[in-house]
ZAMARGU-4260 file (C-alpha; in steps of 0.2 Angstrom, whole numbers, plus 5000, padded with zeros to 4 digits):
<rodrens>
0) 4920/5173/4526 | 4925/5154/4525 | 4940/5143/4523 | 4936/5126/4518 | 4951/5118/4517
5) 4971/5116/4512 | 4971/5119/4492 | 4989/5116/4490 | 5007/5118/4493 | 5022/5124/4484
10) 5040/5122/4485 | 5052/5130/4475 | 5070/5118/4472 | 5085/5122/4460 | 5083/5113/4442
15) 5095/5103/4445 | 5085/5096/4462 | 5068/5097/4455 | 5071/5080/4448 | 5074/5069/4463
20) 5064/5082/4474 | 5047/5074/4461 | 5055/5056/4464 | 5054/5059/4481 | 5036/5063/4482
25) 5032/5049/4469 | 5040/5036/4479 | 5040/5040/4494 | 5023/5046/4498 | 5015/5039/4481
30) 5009/5056/4472 | 5008/5057/4453 | 5012/5069/4441 | 4997/5079/4432 | 4991/5092/4421
35) 4999/5110/4425 | 4994/5126/4418 | 5006/5138/4408 | 5014/5145/4421 | 5030/5159/4416
40) 5043/5148/4428 | 5046/5126/4426 | 5039/5115/4438 | 5027/5101/4440 | 5012/5098/4449
45) 5009/5080/4460 | 4993/5074/4462 | 4987/5063/4477 | 4968/5053/4475 | 4965/5066/4458
50) 4969/5084/4470 | 4985/5094/4464 | 4992/5095/4480 | 5012/5098/4479 | 5017/5112/4466
55) 5033/5111/4463 | 5041/5126/4456 | 5061/5126/4447 | 5073/5140/4453 | 5087/5147/4444
60) 5102/5145/4456 | 5107/5142/4474 | 5097/5159/4478 | 5079/5151/4473 | 5075/5166/4462
65) 5058/5156/4454 | 5055/5170/4438 | 5035/5173/4440 | 5035/5172/4456 | 5032/5183/4469
70) 5042/5177/4482 | 5051/5163/4485 | 5054/5164/4505 | 5043/5153/4517 | 5044/5164/4529
75) 5040/5154/4546 | 5035/5142/4537 | 5039/5127/4550 | 5032/5110/4542 | 5021/5100/4530
80) 5010/5087/4540 | 4999/5073/4529 | 4987/5061/4538 | 4994/5044/4534 | 4991/5025/4539
85) 5005/5012/4537 | 5017/5018/4549 | 5029/5002/4550 | 5030/5002/4529 | 5034/5021/4529
90) 5046/5019/4545 | 5053/5005/4532 | 5054/5014/4513 | 5063/5030/4524 | 5078/5018/4533
95) 5078/5008/4512 | 5083/5027/4506 | 5092/5031/4520 | 5084/5046/4526 | 5087/5051/4544
100) 5069/5054/4554 | 5062/5057/4571 | 5049/5048/4577 | 5037/5055/4592 | 5021/5047/4598
105) 5007/5060/4607 | 4998/5050/4618 | 4986/5064/4621 | 4980/5063/4602 | 4981/5043/4602
110) 4996/5050/4586 | 5010/5043/4582 | 5023/5056/4568 | 5037/5053/4559 | 5047/5070/4555
115) 5060/5071/4542 | 5064/5082/4527 | 5063/5082/4506 | 5076/5085/4496 | 5073/5103/4494
120) 5074/5104/4513 | 5055/5105/4517 | 5052/5098/4533 | 5039/5082/4531 | 5027/5077/4545
125) 5018/5061/4545 | 5002/5058/4556 | 4998/5042/4560 | 4981/5039/4572 | 4982/5023/4583
130) 4970/5010/4581
</rodrens>
């Protein structure tokens, strides 16, 4: 048995917040909306480099019930990380949008990190290799 790579992750957002979440990923992280199969729950798929990486599902209320999804809880999921370039540009974009973030430097791995939350509350980690 073999796992090749991460295929996608799914975020459930209230109908009222879905457009804010879509805008967040498009404007800040450079994702693009793309094709999505006919599913029993509303939502959008966001693509990065022609790959459908972020699946957004529409919830019916504050309890995040998404009809057609088997389980809408994330259990122990803590964050989702991206390998990135351009830390100063990302910092400036976060500050311009008023998004609070935490900075960390992991010298033993030669990376810098930014941590923040999307409008649905998902914690995002951006990793930047030094040099």
